[in-house]
N, C-alpha and C positions, 0 to 999 in steps of 0.2 A: 341441525348440522348433519350434513351427508358428504359421502365420498364419490369422487369421479375421476377415473384414470389415475389413482394414486395421490391425488391432490385433496386436501380437505377444505371444503366450502362451509362459509359460516354466513348466517344472514345478518346483517348490520342494518343500522338505521338509515344509512345512505344507499342502500343497495345490497349487491352481493359481493363479499370478499372472499378471497381465497388464500391459501397458505402459499407462501413463495416456495419455488422449487430451488434446488441448490444452486443453479446458475443465477437466478434472479437474486437470491440472497448474497452470493459472492459479489455480483455486479453492484447491488446496492450498497453493501458495507464499503467496498472500494471507492465508490463515487462519494460517499459521505466523507470518508477518509481524504480523499483528493480535494473536496471543496473546503475542509477544515484547514488544510495545509495551505491552499493557495488563495481561497476567497473568491474565486472566478467560477462562474457557470462552466459546467463539463460538458465538452462536446464529445460526439460519438467517435469521430476519427482519431482525434489526439488521445482519447481515454483508451481505446482498443490497442493502440500502439504503446503506450506507456505501461500498461498493465498486462500485456501479452495475453488477452483473452483470444480463444481460438475461434472468433467468430468474425464476420465481416462488420464494417461499419453500419451497413444497412440493417443487419440483424440486430446490432447494438442498439440502434435508433428504435427498433420495434420493441426490443426489451424495456428501454427507457420510457416508451410511450405507455407500456403495460404498467410499469411502476408508478407513472404519473396518474393513469386511471385509477390505480389503486390507493392513490393519496400519499404515496411516499416521496414523490418529487414533484417539482413544478418548474415552470418556465418564467422566468422574471420579465422576458420579452419574447415576441414570437421568434425572433430569429437567433435568440440565444440558446446556449446549452441549458442543461437542468441544474438545479440545485436542490437540496433537501428540504422537505417539509418539517414541521415539528414531529410528525409521525415517522419520517424517515430517521431523523436523529434518535428517536426513542427506540427504533429497531436496532440501530447501531450501538446505542449504549447498552441495551439489553443483551446484545451478543457479546460484549466485552466484559459484561460484569462478573460472570462465573469463571472467567480465566485470566483476570488481570494479575499482574505480578505485584506481590507485597514489597519486593525489592525496589527501592527508589533511589535516584541519583544522589550523591552526596551534598548537592546544592539544597536539598530540602531536609536534610539530616538535621535537625535543629535541636535534638534532645541534648547531646553533650555539649552544644555551644549555650544552650539556655541554662543548663544545670551549672556550668561553670562560670557564667558571667552574671546571671540574675538570681537574686534571692526575694526580691519584692514581687508579689503576685501582680500588680499593675504593670511592672517592667516585663514580666513574663508574657502576659497577655498582648502587650504591645509588639514584643518581639516576635510572638507567633504569627500575629495577623501581618506584620511587615514581611516575615521570611515567606509566608504563603503567597502573599501578593507578588514579591521579587521573583519567586520561583515558578509561579503559574503564569506571570505576565498580565493577570486580571486583577480583581479586587480580592483581598482577603477579608473575611468576616468572622467575627467571634461574638457569641453571647456568653458573657461571663457569669459564672456562678452567683446566685444571690447571696448576700452576707450570711443568710440563715445556715448555710452549708459549712460555715468556718467551724473548726473543731477547736474548743476552748483549751489554752494552755495555762493562762493566769488571769485572775481579775483583780484590779485595784480600784479602791474607793478613795477620792480625795476631796476635802472640803473645798469649796469656792467662795461662796458667801453665805449669808445667813440664809438657812434653809435650802441651800443649793449644794449638789454633789456633783462631781464629775466621775462617771464610771469608765474605766479604761479596761477593754478586753483585748487581751493578746492571743491571737490564734495560733496554732501550731504550724500554719503555712507562713507566719511572720506578719499577716495582716493585723492591723489594729483598728478596733471599732470604739468610738468614743460616744458618750451620751451624757448629756446633762440631766440631772434628775432634782426635781423639787420635792422636799419632805417637810412634814409639818412641824417636826421638832428638831431642835439642835442636837446633833450627834456628836460626841467628843471624837477627837483624833484616835485615841486608844480604841474606842468602839469600832471606828471604821477599820482600824488595822485587823481587829478581830473578825469583823464581817468579811473582809477581804480574804484572810486565811481561810475562813469556813467555806465561803463560796468557791475559792480556787480548789479546795479539796473536794468538794462535793460535784462540781461541775466540770473539772478537768477531764478531757477525754471524750466529752459529748459534744456533738454539733449543736449550734444554736437552736436549730430545727428540733432536734431531739430534746433539748432542754425544755423548750416551750410547749411541746406536745405531751412529753411524759415525766420528765425529771423533776419539775416544780410540783407536779401532783404527788409523785412518790415522796418527795421531801416533807411535803405538808402531812402525808398520811403516815410517815414514819413515827417510830416511838419517841424521837426527839422532840420535846416540847419546851425547850428553853426559848424564852423570850427573844434572845438575841439573834437565835438562828431564824426565828419567824420574820424579824424585821429585816435581816439580811436577804431573805427570800423575797419579802415585798419589793425592797429596792432593786434586786435584780430583775424582778418581772417588770417594774417600770422602766428600767434601762434597756431590756430586750424587747419591749412591746412594739406593736406596729410591724408593717411590712415594708421591706425594702425591695425594689426591684433589681434584677440584674441589668447590666449595661450592655448596649451593642456596639461593637468597634468595627470600623470599616477603614481599610488601608489600601491604597493603590487605585483610587478613583482615576487618577490621571492615565493609568494604563488603558482604562476602557475608552477614553477619549481619543487614544491614538489608533483604534481600531475602526477602519473605513465604515463599516455598516452601523458602527454605534453613533455616527454623526447623522444618519438618516434621520428625517424628521419624526416619524413615528416612535422609532427606537430610543431616539435621543430624549424625546418626551417622557418615555417609559422609564429610562435609566435615571432621569431627574426626579421622577416621581418616587422610585425606590429610594434614591439617596436623601431627598427632602423629607419624605414621610417615612421614617424608619419604621413605623408600625407594621409596614408590608413585610419587611424582611423579619421583623420581630416575630410577627404571627407564624411565618414559615419556620423560623428557627425554634419557636417555643413548641409548635407541633412536632417538630423533629426531635425534640427531647424526649417525647413520649415513645419514640422507637428505639429499637436495640441496633439497628443496622444503618448502614449509610443510605441517604435518599438523593436522588436526582430529580429535579424539576425542570422541564424543558418547554420554553415558550409558554403556550396556552395552558399548560399543566399548572402553572402558577395561580390560574383560576382568579385573576383580578383583572377587570377591565381597563384598568389604568397601565397595564403591564403587557408589552410584546416585545418579541425579539431578544428576550434575556432568559439565562438559565441560571441555576442553582445547583450546586452540589454540596452537601452538608452531611455532618455526622455527629452524634452525641458523644460526650466524654464524660468519665466518671470519677467520683471519689468513692473507692471501694466498689460497692455494687449498685450505687445510686447515680443515675444521670444528673449531672449538675450543670452542664451548658453544652454548647454546639459550636463547632468549628466548620468553617466552609468557604467556598469560592464563588463569587458572583461574576458572571461574564455574559458574551453573547450567546445565542443557540449555537453559533459557529465555534464552540469551545473545543480545545483539545482534551477531550474526556479521557482518551486513553493515558494521557499523563495527569490529569487533574483528579480522577477518581482515586487511583491508589495514593496520590499525595495527600488528599484530604483524609482517607482512612487512617494512613500512616500517622499523621498529625494528630487525629483523634485518639489513637492508641498511646501515643507520646504523652499527651496531656493527661490521659487517665493514669498512666503509670506515675508521672510526676507528681500530680496532685494527691494520688493516694499515698505515695511515699512521705511527702511533705506533711500530711495530716496525721501521721502515725506519732 
């Protein structure tokens, strides 16, 4: 890396790149914004007039040419104006990330509406993805928490048939988990009531994940040696065994089909790949859950050969201090990032606050 005339030069794989000066940076950000708003290639003359740059159209053409050479812009056709590349979008998004406003329009303030109208988790998740879709005009996406993150409120064991029990776990969020369990001996109804009371007393307040990792071991290692408690723990272990995946919810697919560039052949194929093969989005969202902050992936940054022309903005949400899910927006690279970034961030904070309170 070396300096020359106040500009920073960096050696890159495709040649020499330099840091943009203030005028170039301002022009690039304005051009990306203009293309996001209009969806039309930006010409030098109309662009100079609209944004009141104190330069001639000829000078603007030279600046655009330099930005194109640096990989920030491209020309879809020889006679057309310029449009941003994925790298141009990345520069624009990075420039707004440190200064976007946490205040968002009332149309995306879903907290009070959800809290007032919904008590079931499935309904909350459905409502959040729908409102994200409606407010963004793209597709709202949510990776829901695994059932393992549910915090136990009550456990009931009910006889079904000979050798079969039904375990009903009621979580503090109102979620209900049911599991059929086969046991070797017939257990009386009185004994099942005793087991239910014991398990509720010992497991209430813990998440299923905590119970499976630590609490069962603690119960077995404790001084309590009653046969009844040992059988109750055996039954609960059977009922809570196995791994269940979180679900991926998508709302607003029709919004994307109304965007002109999403109907172009390559982008449409990419979009259909993402929708039909949910593992693409699932991998992105599961990777995002390992982070503590909002994440943007623009075009080629998705790093999947089946995907082009699409962007994802996503953020994890928590129960307490643990990341349990992810909420986000899927759209074209020509996404209104200035609107979507704070919207997604705000929604993640709402979900964290709401689920944490529901789990207490």
